[in-house]
Short mmCIF file of the C-alpha atoms (twelve columns), coordinates in Angstrom:
data_MODEL
# 
_entry.id   MODEL 
# 
loop_
_atom_site.group_PDB 
_atom_site.id 
_atom_site.type_symbol 
_atom_site.label_atom_id 
_atom_site.label_alt_id 
_atom_site.label_comp_id 
_atom_site.label_asym_id 
_atom_site.label_seq_id 
_atom_site.Cartn_x 
_atom_site.Cartn_y 
_atom_site.Cartn_z 
_atom_site.pdbx_PDB_model_num 
ATOM 1   C CA . MET A 1   8.230   8.449   0.707   1 
ATOM 2   C CA . SER A 2   11.422  9.052   -1.274  1 
ATOM 3   C CA . GLU A 3   12.893  6.300   -3.435  1 
ATOM 4   C CA . SER A 4   16.212  6.421   -1.556  1 
ATOM 5   C CA . LEU A 5   14.482  5.937   1.798   1 
ATOM 6   C CA . ARG A 6   12.404  3.077   0.436   1 
ATOM 7   C CA . SER A 7   15.452  1.316   -0.922  1 
ATOM 8   C CA . SER A 8   17.131  1.431   2.495   1 
ATOM 9   C CA . ILE A 9   14.385  -0.754  4.016   1 
ATOM 10  C CA . LYS A 10  14.831  -4.468  3.325   1 
ATOM 11  C CA . LYS A 11  13.149  -6.008  6.383   1 
ATOM 12  C CA . VAL A 12  10.022  -4.526  7.943   1 
ATOM 13  C CA . VAL A 13  7.624   -5.553  10.697  1 
ATOM 14  C CA . VAL A 14  3.983   -4.338  10.569  1 
ATOM 15  C CA . VAL A 15  2.420   -3.708  13.990  1 
ATOM 16  C CA . PRO A 16  -1.163  -2.547  14.721  1 
ATOM 17  C CA . GLY A 17  -1.344  0.549   16.878  1 
ATOM 18  C CA . LEU A 18  0.470   3.809   17.476  1 
ATOM 19  C CA . SER A 19  4.258   4.051   17.600  1 
ATOM 20  C CA . PRO A 20  5.411   3.753   21.223  1 
ATOM 21  C CA . ALA A 21  8.197   5.791   22.770  1 
ATOM 22  C CA . ASN A 22  10.524  2.791   23.212  1 
ATOM 23  C CA . ASN A 23  10.753  -0.541  21.463  1 
ATOM 24  C CA . GLN A 24  12.084  -3.802  22.883  1 
ATOM 25  C CA . VAL A 25  13.951  -5.665  20.111  1 
ATOM 26  C CA . SER A 26  14.719  -9.371  20.135  1 
ATOM 27  C CA . GLY A 27  14.295  -12.475 17.961  1 
ATOM 28  C CA . SER A 28  15.474  -13.222 14.411  1 
ATOM 29  C CA . TYR A 29  14.239  -13.303 10.827  1 
ATOM 30  C CA . GLU A 30  15.944  -16.680 10.453  1 
ATOM 31  C CA . GLN A 31  13.656  -18.301 13.022  1 
ATOM 32  C CA . ASP A 32  9.912   -18.440 13.580  1 
ATOM 33  C CA . THR A 33  8.821   -15.698 15.939  1 
ATOM 34  C CA . PRO A 34  5.513   -15.856 17.898  1 
ATOM 35  C CA . GLY A 35  2.985   -13.270 16.850  1 
ATOM 36  C CA . LEU A 36  2.728   -13.645 13.094  1 
ATOM 37  C CA . ILE A 37  -0.941  -13.429 12.091  1 
ATOM 38  C CA . GLY A 38  -2.451  -15.671 14.755  1 
ATOM 39  C CA . GLY A 39  -0.666  -14.020 17.679  1 
ATOM 40  C CA . MET A 40  -2.098  -10.623 16.932  1 
ATOM 41  C CA . ASP A 41  -5.130  -11.126 19.171  1 
ATOM 42  C CA . SER A 42  -2.930  -10.780 22.249  1 
ATOM 43  C CA . GLY A 43  -2.391  -7.108  21.397  1 
ATOM 44  C CA . SER A 44  -6.021  -6.215  20.838  1 
ATOM 45  C CA . ARG A 45  -8.124  -4.246  23.267  1 
ATOM 46  C CA . ILE A 46  -11.620 -2.818  23.496  1 
ATOM 47  C CA . GLY A 47  -11.781 0.943   23.072  1 
ATOM 48  C CA . THR A 48  -14.820 2.971   24.008  1 
ATOM 49  C CA . ILE A 49  -15.880 6.335   22.662  1 
ATOM 50  C CA . SER A 50  -17.948 7.959   25.383  1 
ATOM 51  C CA . LYS A 51  -19.084 11.567  24.993  1 
ATOM 52  C CA . GLU A 52  -22.157 13.636  25.651  1 
ATOM 53  C CA . VAL A 53  -23.127 16.070  22.923  1 
ATOM 54  C CA . GLY A 54  -26.227 18.201  23.006  1 
ATOM 55  C CA . GLY A 55  -27.612 16.279  25.958  1 
ATOM 56  C CA . ALA A 56  -27.542 12.940  24.114  1 
ATOM 57  C CA . PRO A 57  -25.035 10.373  25.431  1 
ATOM 58  C CA . ILE A 58  -22.880 8.596   22.843  1 
ATOM 59  C CA . ASN A 59  -21.110 5.355   23.665  1 
ATOM 60  C CA . PHE A 60  -19.484 3.451   20.768  1 
ATOM 61  C CA . PRO A 61  -17.615 0.308   21.728  1 
ATOM 62  C CA . ILE A 62  -15.131 -0.242  18.877  1 
ATOM 63  C CA . PRO A 63  -13.039 -3.444  18.973  1 
ATOM 64  C CA . GLY A 64  -9.343  -2.979  18.476  1 
ATOM 65  C CA . MET A 65  -8.879  0.773   19.031  1 
ATOM 66  C CA . ALA A 66  -9.263  3.418   21.676  1 
ATOM 67  C CA . LEU A 67  -9.727  6.972   20.418  1 
ATOM 68  C CA . PRO A 68  -11.708 10.129  21.224  1 
ATOM 69  C CA . GLY A 69  -14.699 11.002  19.111  1 
ATOM 70  C CA . ALA A 70  -18.268 12.205  19.030  1 
ATOM 71  C CA . ILE A 71  -21.168 13.126  16.816  1 
ATOM 72  C CA . PHE A 72  -20.618 16.773  15.922  1 
ATOM 73  C CA . GLY A 73  -23.604 18.975  15.229  1 
ATOM 74  C CA . GLY A 74  -26.905 19.630  16.893  1 
ATOM 75  C CA . ILE A 75  -29.161 16.912  18.233  1 
ATOM 76  C CA . THR A 76  -32.021 19.327  18.575  1 
ATOM 77  C CA . GLY A 77  -34.679 20.943  16.438  1 
ATOM 78  C CA . LYS A 78  -36.238 19.721  13.225  1 
ATOM 79  C CA . TYR A 79  -34.137 16.569  12.771  1 
ATOM 80  C CA . LYS A 80  -33.765 15.604  16.412  1 
ATOM 81  C CA . ARG A 81  -35.603 12.280  16.021  1 
ATOM 82  C CA . GLU A 82  -33.630 11.291  12.901  1 
ATOM 83  C CA . VAL A 83  -30.334 12.120  14.587  1 
ATOM 84  C CA . GLN A 84  -31.326 10.071  17.606  1 
ATOM 85  C CA . GLU A 85  -32.264 7.074   15.422  1 
ATOM 86  C CA . PHE A 86  -29.041 7.487   13.462  1 
ATOM 87  C CA . ARG A 87  -26.952 7.520   16.600  1 
ATOM 88  C CA . ASP A 88  -28.698 4.498   18.091  1 
ATOM 89  C CA . ALA A 89  -28.426 2.490   14.858  1 
ATOM 90  C CA . LEU A 90  -24.735 3.328   14.414  1 
ATOM 91  C CA . THR A 91  -23.987 2.435   18.026  1 
ATOM 92  C CA . GLU A 92  -25.647 -0.931  17.581  1 
ATOM 93  C CA . VAL A 93  -23.862 -1.833  14.376  1 
ATOM 94  C CA . LEU A 94  -20.457 -0.834  15.779  1 
ATOM 95  C CA . ALA A 95  -21.001 -2.733  18.994  1 
ATOM 96  C CA . ASN A 96  -22.507 -5.917  17.603  1 
ATOM 97  C CA . ALA A 97  -20.750 -6.514  14.307  1 
ATOM 98  C CA . ALA A 98  -19.266 -10.003 14.442  1 
ATOM 99  C CA . ASN A 99  -16.442 -9.060  12.070  1 
ATOM 100 C CA . GLN A 100 -15.974 -5.350  12.605  1 
ATOM 101 C CA . PRO A 101 -13.730 -4.167  9.739   1 
ATOM 102 C CA . LEU A 102 -12.578 -0.931  11.368  1 
ATOM 103 C CA . THR A 103 -9.921  -2.195  13.731  1 
ATOM 104 C CA . ASN A 104 -6.196  -1.587  13.979  1 
ATOM 105 C CA . GLU A 105 -5.629  -5.326  13.577  1 
ATOM 106 C CA . ASN A 106 -7.633  -5.611  10.370  1 
ATOM 107 C CA . LEU A 107 -5.992  -2.512  8.898   1 
ATOM 108 C CA . ALA A 108 -2.527  -3.833  9.760   1 
ATOM 109 C CA . LEU A 109 -3.423  -7.166  8.183   1 
ATOM 110 C CA . ASP A 110 -4.410  -5.431  4.914   1 
ATOM 111 C CA . VAL A 111 -1.201  -3.401  4.868   1 
ATOM 112 C CA . PHE A 112 0.851   -6.529  5.569   1 
ATOM 113 C CA . TRP A 113 -0.638  -8.460  2.630   1 
ATOM 114 C CA . GLY A 114 -0.051  -5.433  0.400   1 
ATOM 115 C CA . ILE A 115 3.591   -5.134  1.451   1 
ATOM 116 C CA . ARG A 116 4.167   -8.840  0.809   1 
ATOM 117 C CA . LYS A 117 3.706   -8.104  -2.894  1 
ATOM 118 C CA . VAL A 118 6.547   -5.545  -2.920  1 
ATOM 119 C CA . PRO A 119 9.717   -7.134  -4.428  1 
ATOM 120 C CA . ASN A 120 12.922  -7.280  -2.424  1 
ATOM 121 C CA . LEU A 121 11.168  -6.566  0.887   1 
ATOM 122 C CA . ASP A 122 10.892  -9.100  3.729   1 
ATOM 123 C CA . SER A 123 7.906   -8.502  5.959   1 
ATOM 124 C CA . LYS A 124 6.325   -9.855  9.144   1 
ATOM 125 C CA . LEU A 125 3.111   -9.033  10.979  1 
ATOM 126 C CA . PHE A 126 3.323   -8.950  14.767  1 
ATOM 127 C CA . ALA A 127 1.132   -8.090  17.733  1 
ATOM 128 C CA . PRO A 128 2.221   -5.022  19.729  1 
ATOM 129 C CA . THR A 129 3.571   -7.278  22.490  1 
ATOM 130 C CA . THR A 130 5.697   -9.501  20.192  1 
ATOM 131 C CA . PRO A 131 9.494   -8.991  20.346  1 
ATOM 132 C CA . ILE A 132 10.937  -7.542  17.143  1 
ATOM 133 C CA . PRO A 133 13.868  -9.325  15.433  1 
ATOM 134 C CA . PRO A 134 17.082  -7.301  15.802  1 
ATOM 135 C CA . ASP A 135 17.882  -7.504  12.091  1 
ATOM 136 C CA . THR A 136 14.682  -5.559  11.311  1 
ATOM 137 C CA . ASP A 137 15.316  -2.336  9.407   1 
ATOM 138 C CA . ALA A 138 12.027  -0.656  10.329  1 
ATOM 139 C CA . ILE A 139 8.723   -1.102  12.121  1 
ATOM 140 C CA . LEU A 140 5.557   0.143   10.425  1 
ATOM 141 C CA . TYR A 141 2.918   1.087   12.992  1 
ATOM 142 C CA . VAL A 142 -0.604  1.202   11.513  1 
ATOM 143 C CA . SER A 143 -3.696  2.528   13.274  1 
ATOM 144 C CA . ILE A 144 -7.167  4.017   12.903  1 
ATOM 145 C CA . ASN A 145 -6.613  7.538   14.197  1 
ATOM 146 C CA . THR A 146 -9.991  9.216   14.307  1 
ATOM 147 C CA . VAL A 147 -13.631 8.569   13.556  1 
ATOM 148 C CA . ARG A 148 -15.650 11.751  13.088  1 
ATOM 149 C CA . ILE A 149 -19.398 11.985  12.481  1 
ATOM 150 C CA . ASP A 150 -20.564 15.446  11.490  1 
ATOM 151 C CA . VAL A 151 -24.355 15.987  11.397  1 
ATOM 152 C CA . GLN A 152 -25.596 18.882  9.324   1 
ATOM 153 C CA . GLU A 153 -29.404 19.121  9.423   1 
ATOM 154 C CA . ASN A 154 -30.597 15.873  7.796   1 
ATOM 155 C CA . GLU A 155 -27.185 14.775  6.503   1 
ATOM 156 C CA . ALA A 156 -24.302 12.973  8.186   1 
ATOM 157 C CA . ILE A 157 -20.705 13.204  7.034   1 
ATOM 158 C CA . LEU A 158 -18.568 10.236  8.198   1 
ATOM 159 C CA . THR A 159 -14.781 10.545  8.155   1 
ATOM 160 C CA . ILE A 160 -12.319 7.871   9.152   1 
ATOM 161 C CA . SER A 161 -8.615  8.722   9.283   1 
ATOM 162 C CA . ALA A 162 -5.782  6.198   9.477   1 
ATOM 163 C CA . GLY A 163 -2.111  6.697   9.916   1 
ATOM 164 C CA . ALA A 164 1.175   4.889   9.467   1 
ATOM 165 C CA . THR A 165 4.534   5.624   11.113  1 
ATOM 166 C CA . LEU A 166 7.751   4.028   9.856   1 
ATOM 167 C CA . ASN A 167 10.222  3.738   12.709  1 
ATOM 168 C CA . ARG A 168 13.887  2.935   11.995  1 
ATOM 169 C CA . VAL A 169 15.081  0.260   14.433  1 
ATOM 170 C CA . SER A 170 18.773  1.217   14.426  1 
ATOM 171 C CA . ASP A 171 18.236  4.600   16.074  1 
ATOM 172 C CA . GLY A 172 14.520  4.572   17.037  1 
ATOM 173 C CA . MET A 173 13.779  7.505   14.736  1 
ATOM 174 C CA . ASP A 174 10.406  7.952   13.024  1 
ATOM 175 C CA . ILE A 175 11.527  8.392   9.410   1 
ATOM 176 C CA . TYR A 176 8.142   8.689   7.692   1 
ATOM 177 C CA . LYS A 177 4.583   9.476   8.717   1 
ATOM 178 C CA . THR A 178 1.409   9.632   6.704   1 
ATOM 179 C CA . VAL A 179 -2.308  10.119  7.394   1 
ATOM 180 C CA . ILE A 180 -5.064  9.002   5.000   1 
ATOM 181 C CA . HIS A 181 -8.747  10.049  5.147   1 
ATOM 182 C CA . TYR A 182 -11.939 8.408   3.850   1 
ATOM 183 C CA . GLN A 183 -15.079 10.529  3.902   1 
ATOM 184 C CA . GLU A 184 -18.672 9.816   2.868   1 
ATOM 185 C CA . THR A 185 -21.879 11.845  2.906   1 
ATOM 186 C CA . ASP A 186 -25.552 10.876  2.857   1 
ATOM 187 C CA . THR A 187 -28.819 11.529  4.592   1 
ATOM 188 C CA . LEU A 188 -29.522 10.242  8.112   1 
ATOM 189 C CA . SER A 189 -32.322 8.016   6.876   1 
ATOM 190 C CA . ASN A 190 -30.199 6.496   4.111   1 
ATOM 191 C CA . TRP A 191 -27.393 5.679   6.528   1 
ATOM 192 C CA . THR A 192 -29.732 3.589   8.680   1 
ATOM 193 C CA . SER A 193 -32.120 2.076   6.152   1 
ATOM 194 C CA . ASN A 194 -32.034 -1.648  5.323   1 
ATOM 195 C CA . GLU A 195 -30.462 -2.452  8.674   1 
ATOM 196 C CA . ASN A 196 -27.604 0.012   8.243   1 
ATOM 197 C CA . ALA A 197 -26.527 -1.455  4.892   1 
ATOM 198 C CA . LEU A 198 -25.030 1.812   3.674   1 
ATOM 199 C CA . PHE A 199 -22.835 2.165   6.753   1 
ATOM 200 C CA . ARG A 200 -21.633 -1.441  6.368   1 
ATOM 201 C CA . ASP A 201 -20.631 -0.714  2.782   1 
ATOM 202 C CA . TYR A 202 -18.887 2.458   3.965   1 
ATOM 203 C CA . ALA A 203 -16.904 0.571   6.607   1 
ATOM 204 C CA . ASN A 204 -15.823 -2.119  4.156   1 
ATOM 205 C CA . PHE A 205 -14.785 0.360   1.437   1 
ATOM 206 C CA . ALA A 206 -12.990 2.492   4.038   1 
ATOM 207 C CA . ARG A 207 -10.954 -0.502  5.165   1 
ATOM 208 C CA . HIS A 208 -10.247 -1.484  1.545   1 
ATOM 209 C CA . TYR A 209 -9.078  2.008   0.598   1 
ATOM 210 C CA . LEU A 210 -7.134  2.865   3.774   1 
ATOM 211 C CA . GLY A 211 -5.239  -0.426  3.787   1 
ATOM 212 C CA . ARG A 212 -4.050  -0.297  0.184   1 
ATOM 213 C CA . GLU A 213 -3.451  3.487   0.280   1 
ATOM 214 C CA . LEU A 214 -1.177  3.210   3.300   1 
ATOM 215 C CA . THR A 215 0.706   0.382   1.614   1 
ATOM 216 C CA . ASP A 216 1.156   2.281   -1.637  1 
ATOM 217 C CA . ASP A 217 2.005   5.601   0.008   1 
ATOM 218 C CA . VAL A 218 4.790   4.089   2.112   1 
ATOM 219 C CA . PHE A 219 6.273   1.362   -0.063  1 
ATOM 220 C CA . ALA A 220 4.779   0.869   -3.518  1 
ATOM 221 C CA . ARG A 221 3.507   3.840   -5.510  1 
ATOM 222 C CA . VAL A 222 5.257   6.178   -7.885  1 
ATOM 223 C CA . SER A 223 3.268   9.143   -9.178  1 
ATOM 224 C CA . LEU A 224 4.485   9.653   -12.713 1 
ATOM 225 C CA . ASN A 225 3.226   12.604  -14.717 1 
ATOM 226 C CA . HIS A 226 0.686   10.850  -16.920 1 
ATOM 227 C CA . LYS A 227 -2.770  10.740  -18.454 1 
ATOM 228 C CA . LEU A 228 -4.806  7.508   -18.174 1 
ATOM 229 C CA . THR A 229 -8.288  7.334   -19.685 1 
ATOM 230 C CA . PRO A 230 -10.813 4.637   -20.755 1 
ATOM 231 C CA . GLU A 231 -11.292 3.867   -24.454 1 
ATOM 232 C CA . GLU A 232 -14.159 2.534   -26.566 1 
ATOM 233 C CA . THR A 233 -14.011 -1.034  -27.880 1 
ATOM 234 C CA . LYS A 234 -16.135 -3.205  -30.138 1 
ATOM 235 C CA . THR A 235 -18.181 -4.216  -27.099 1 
ATOM 236 C CA . VAL A 236 -18.178 -0.977  -25.055 1 
ATOM 237 C CA . GLU A 237 -19.564 2.260   -26.435 1 
ATOM 238 C CA . ARG A 238 -19.553 5.677   -24.833 1 
ATOM 239 C CA . ILE A 239 -22.742 7.150   -23.413 1 
ATOM 240 C CA . LYS A 240 -23.419 10.680  -24.678 1 
ATOM 241 C CA . LYS A 241 -19.783 10.912  -25.840 1 
ATOM 242 C CA . ASN A 242 -18.584 10.815  -22.207 1 
ATOM 243 C CA . GLU A 243 -15.373 8.814   -22.125 1 
ATOM 244 C CA . TRP A 244 -15.976 7.907   -18.450 1 
ATOM 245 C CA . GLN A 245 -19.401 6.374   -19.073 1 
ATOM 246 C CA . GLY A 246 -19.706 3.183   -21.139 1 
ATOM 247 C CA . ARG A 247 -22.460 0.816   -22.165 1 
ATOM 248 C CA . THR A 248 -22.230 -2.822  -23.282 1 
ATOM 249 C CA . LYS A 249 -24.524 -5.601  -24.473 1 
ATOM 250 C CA . SER A 250 -21.896 -8.232  -23.718 1 
ATOM 251 C CA . LEU A 251 -21.588 -9.970  -20.365 1 
ATOM 252 C CA . SER A 252 -17.872 -10.453 -21.041 1 
ATOM 253 C CA . PRO A 253 -16.929 -7.146  -22.632 1 
ATOM 254 C CA . THR A 254 -13.482 -5.966  -23.644 1 
ATOM 255 C CA . LEU A 255 -12.225 -2.994  -21.647 1 
ATOM 256 C CA . ALA A 256 -9.548  -0.723  -23.053 1 
ATOM 257 C CA . TRP A 257 -7.579  2.291   -21.872 1 
ATOM 258 C CA . ASN A 258 -4.877  4.660   -23.029 1 
ATOM 259 C CA . LEU A 259 -1.813  5.596   -20.985 1 
ATOM 260 C CA . GLU A 260 0.266   8.598   -21.972 1 
ATOM 261 C CA . LEU A 261 3.454   9.265   -20.023 1 
ATOM 262 C CA . LEU A 262 4.126   13.002  -20.106 1 
ATOM 263 C CA . GLY A 263 7.681   12.957  -18.722 1 
ATOM 264 C CA . GLY A 264 9.454   15.416  -16.459 1 
ATOM 265 C CA . ASP A 265 9.340   13.116  -13.408 1 
ATOM 266 C CA . PRO A 266 11.754  13.436  -10.459 1 
ATOM 267 C CA . TYR A 267 12.388  9.677   -10.185 1 
ATOM 268 C CA . GLY A 268 15.675  9.403   -12.064 1 
ATOM 269 C CA . SER A 269 16.694  7.924   -15.376 1 
ATOM 270 C CA . TRP A 270 14.478  4.827   -15.206 1 
ATOM 271 C CA . ALA A 271 11.357  6.986   -15.548 1 
ATOM 272 C CA . ASP A 272 12.639  8.474   -18.806 1 
ATOM 273 C CA . THR A 273 13.399  5.138   -20.434 1 
ATOM 274 C CA . ILE A 274 10.088  3.262   -19.853 1 
ATOM 275 C CA . ASN A 275 8.644   1.647   -22.963 1 
ATOM 276 C CA . ALA A 276 5.525   -0.409  -23.602 1 
ATOM 277 C CA . SER A 277 7.286   -3.695  -22.817 1 
ATOM 278 C CA . ASP A 278 8.018   -2.491  -19.304 1 
ATOM 279 C CA . ILE A 279 4.353   -1.707  -18.487 1 
ATOM 280 C CA . TYR A 280 1.830   -4.188  -17.148 1 
ATOM 281 C CA . TYR A 281 -1.704  -3.411  -15.961 1 
ATOM 282 C CA . ASP A 282 -4.018  -4.434  -13.112 1 
ATOM 283 C CA . VAL A 283 -7.782  -4.236  -13.724 1 
ATOM 284 C CA . GLU A 284 -10.543 -4.110  -11.111 1 
ATOM 285 C CA . ILE A 285 -14.358 -3.986  -11.428 1 
ATOM 286 C CA . TYR A 286 -16.733 -3.127  -8.571  1 
ATOM 287 C CA . ASN A 287 -20.465 -3.180  -8.021  1 
ATOM 288 C CA . ALA A 288 -22.022 -0.912  -5.403  1 
ATOM 289 C CA . HIS A 289 -20.905 -3.160  -2.555  1 
ATOM 290 C CA . GLU A 290 -17.628 -4.878  -3.353  1 
ATOM 291 C CA . LEU A 291 -14.876 -5.886  -5.727  1 
ATOM 292 C CA . VAL A 292 -16.319 -8.405  -8.210  1 
ATOM 293 C CA . TYR A 293 -13.487 -8.860  -10.731 1 
ATOM 294 C CA . ALA A 294 -9.720  -8.462  -10.728 1 
ATOM 295 C CA . GLU A 295 -6.933  -9.369  -13.108 1 
ATOM 296 C CA . GLU A 296 -3.220  -8.622  -12.722 1 
ATOM 297 C CA . ARG A 297 -0.188  -8.310  -14.977 1 
ATOM 298 C CA . ILE A 298 -1.984  -7.670  -18.246 1 
ATOM 299 C CA . GLN A 299 0.578   -6.826  -20.933 1 
ATOM 300 C CA . GLU A 300 -1.806  -5.161  -23.389 1 
ATOM 301 C CA . SER A 301 -3.829  -1.944  -22.968 1 
ATOM 302 C CA . SER A 302 -7.073  -3.922  -23.219 1 
ATOM 303 C CA . HIS A 303 -8.642  -6.911  -21.503 1 
ATOM 304 C CA . THR A 304 -11.567 -9.205  -22.275 1 
ATOM 305 C CA . LEU A 305 -13.236 -10.451 -19.118 1 
ATOM 306 C CA . VAL A 306 -12.892 -14.182 -18.494 1 
ATOM 307 C CA . VAL A 307 -16.072 -14.385 -16.424 1 
ATOM 308 C CA . GLU A 308 -19.507 -12.896 -17.045 1 
ATOM 309 C CA . LEU A 309 -20.979 -9.801  -15.416 1 
ATOM 310 C CA . GLU A 310 -24.679 -9.575  -14.571 1 
ATOM 311 C CA . ALA A 311 -27.106 -8.047  -17.049 1 
ATOM 312 C CA . CYS A 312 -29.091 -4.934  -16.045 1 
ATOM 313 C CA . GLN A 313 -26.340 -3.825  -13.671 1 
ATOM 314 C CA . THR A 314 -24.035 -0.804  -13.490 1 
ATOM 315 C CA . TYR A 315 -20.404 -1.323  -12.529 1 
ATOM 316 C CA . ARG A 316 -17.364 0.887   -11.958 1 
ATOM 317 C CA . TRP A 317 -13.980 -0.177  -13.272 1 
ATOM 318 C CA . THR A 318 -10.408 1.033   -13.138 1 
ATOM 319 C CA . VAL A 319 -6.902  0.099   -14.168 1 
ATOM 320 C CA . ARG A 320 -3.413  0.937   -12.952 1 
ATOM 321 C CA . PRO A 321 -0.010  0.538   -14.590 1 
ATOM 322 C CA . THR A 322 2.858   -1.305  -12.936 1 
ATOM 323 C CA . TYR A 323 6.350   -0.533  -14.231 1 
ATOM 324 C CA . HIS A 324 8.689   -3.571  -14.349 1 
ATOM 325 C CA . ILE A 325 12.193  -2.130  -14.282 1 
ATOM 326 C CA . GLY A 326 14.941  -4.714  -13.833 1 
ATOM 327 C CA . GLY A 327 14.039  -6.758  -10.764 1 
ATOM 328 C CA . GLU A 328 11.761  -4.049  -9.315  1 
ATOM 329 C CA . ILE A 329 8.052   -3.379  -9.710  1 
ATOM 330 C CA . LYS A 330 6.912   0.219   -9.319  1 
ATOM 331 C CA . THR A 331 3.157   0.680   -8.921  1 
ATOM 332 C CA . GLY A 332 1.292   3.547   -10.632 1 
ATOM 333 C CA . GLU A 333 -1.976  5.179   -9.688  1 
ATOM 334 C CA . TRP A 334 -5.491  3.842   -10.273 1 
ATOM 335 C CA . MET A 335 -7.338  5.454   -13.174 1 
ATOM 336 C CA . ARG A 336 -9.818  8.063   -11.990 1 
ATOM 337 C CA . ALA A 337 -11.713 10.945  -13.535 1 
ATOM 338 C CA . ASP A 338 -10.696 14.325  -12.127 1 
ATOM 339 C CA . PRO A 339 -12.784 14.688  -8.964  1 
ATOM 340 C CA . VAL A 340 -14.848 17.799  -8.327  1 
ATOM 341 C CA . ALA A 341 -12.848 20.090  -6.028  1 
ATOM 342 C CA . ASP A 342 -14.415 21.153  -2.731  1 
ATOM 343 C CA . ALA A 343 -12.909 24.429  -1.591  1 
ATOM 344 C CA . GLU A 344 -14.569 24.156  1.832   1 
ATOM 345 C CA . THR A 345 -13.209 20.767  2.788   1 
ATOM 346 C CA . GLU A 346 -10.775 20.554  5.714   1 
ATOM 347 C CA . ILE A 347 -9.240  17.355  4.402   1 
ATOM 348 C CA . GLU A 348 -5.901  17.249  2.612   1 
ATOM 349 C CA . VAL A 349 -7.227  16.244  -0.806  1 
ATOM 350 C CA . LEU A 350 -4.010  14.584  -1.978  1 
ATOM 351 C CA . LYS A 351 -4.360  11.894  0.695   1 
ATOM 352 C CA . ALA A 352 -8.102  11.517  0.879   1 
ATOM 353 C CA . ILE A 353 -11.142 10.127  -0.873  1 
ATOM 354 C CA . ILE A 354 -14.099 12.468  -0.374  1 
ATOM 355 C CA . GLY A 355 -17.514 11.036  -1.211  1 
ATOM 356 C CA . ARG A 356 -20.296 13.069  -2.739  1 
ATOM 357 C CA . ASN A 357 -23.314 10.773  -2.309  1 
ATOM 358 C CA . ALA A 358 -22.975 7.314   -0.765  1 
ATOM 359 C CA . THR A 359 -26.291 6.099   -2.190  1 
ATOM 360 C CA . GLU A 360 -25.213 6.941   -5.741  1 
ATOM 361 C CA . ALA A 361 -21.755 5.375   -5.438  1 
ATOM 362 C CA . PRO A 362 -19.319 4.586   -2.622  1 
ATOM 363 C CA . ALA A 363 -16.600 7.235   -2.345  1 
ATOM 364 C CA . TYR A 364 -13.809 4.900   -3.366  1 
ATOM 365 C CA . ILE A 365 -15.333 4.026   -6.771  1 
ATOM 366 C CA . GLN A 366 -17.252 7.223   -7.575  1 
ATOM 367 C CA . ASP A 367 -14.587 8.518   -9.981  1 
ATOM 368 C CA . PHE A 368 -13.863 5.206   -11.676 1 
ATOM 369 C CA . ALA A 369 -15.147 4.570   -15.202 1 
ATOM 370 C CA . MET A 370 -18.784 3.533   -15.339 1 
ATOM 371 C CA . LEU A 371 -19.950 0.438   -17.216 1 
ATOM 372 C CA . GLU A 372 -23.629 -0.149  -17.805 1 
ATOM 373 C CA . VAL A 373 -24.533 -3.725  -18.795 1 
ATOM 374 C CA . LYS A 374 -27.755 -3.726  -20.779 1 
ATOM 375 C CA . CYS A 375 -30.596 -6.086  -20.027 1 
ATOM 376 C CA . GLY A 376 -30.588 -9.224  -22.152 1 
ATOM 377 C CA . ARG A 377 -27.412 -10.601 -23.695 1 
ATOM 378 C CA . ARG A 378 -25.661 -10.887 -26.999 1 
# 
């Protein structure tokens, strides 16, 4: 979204679900309004995906959203049994998960907490049925749009797409729309092994990525022309001279990176006058299942961990710059290696994370820098 459009929004309400044709507006930012956080349950509903593909019925109850979908691809031939087991296992995990992460409400909650960090922006989180304060500048509708499962022989490609629509209250116009995709690939047997552990990781990483990506795309991120790469330190050495693969003997290593701003950005004069004192960094480290370490507002281009990692483990880490200009904070992009392009993909690559092998690494972290912690300690 353009900087001028962002600056025009001072008060925003986040609502789970699609943008309706008409909005009833009442209430005030100066008073407590029912619906914030706890009241969201009143707007939830149970959606059911019910299709029949290749003679095999599919029925996925998904809390919090109602959308069309199906397993695409043949449920016949050589892999018929595996596809059947995959479908049954996925149906069970979607229907019975006590805290299903893939709901409109959960996604809206993630976006709300992300927006709360944006300076000079007042935000609220309401259920779809909660009246909107009249002094609201815009309503941000957030929803899971599609869930697609594409079976190709013994592999399954899972794609979840989420969207956000920013609706201006003064005239009811939709002033910005965006759609984000998260895709992962693996074999049918891997998806369902260990009680569907791989799918659970996929769902959690999908929610993590989609929530923060929608927040950044609408309100937070600036994409400056830059180069951001990991560096060697006294405790982290490169593996086979690959700058994206590091090895350490220390359980509390020092991570380092180099940011080079290349200039020529269309953001105005502030982008041309940034110096080192204006730049802070956020660091994150992940294992194969979740975020395990995070530190914000680091003023140097290096950071020594304040807690210990586990020996004999491989992690992925990344860093992003935040530019502190006057009273505003403008968020940069997370450090990633250049992903391998896929000419056959139907997904808009600029707003998508496309996984290559879920067992090897979740799609979200696959292009982060790798850190191998040796066995034993120093």
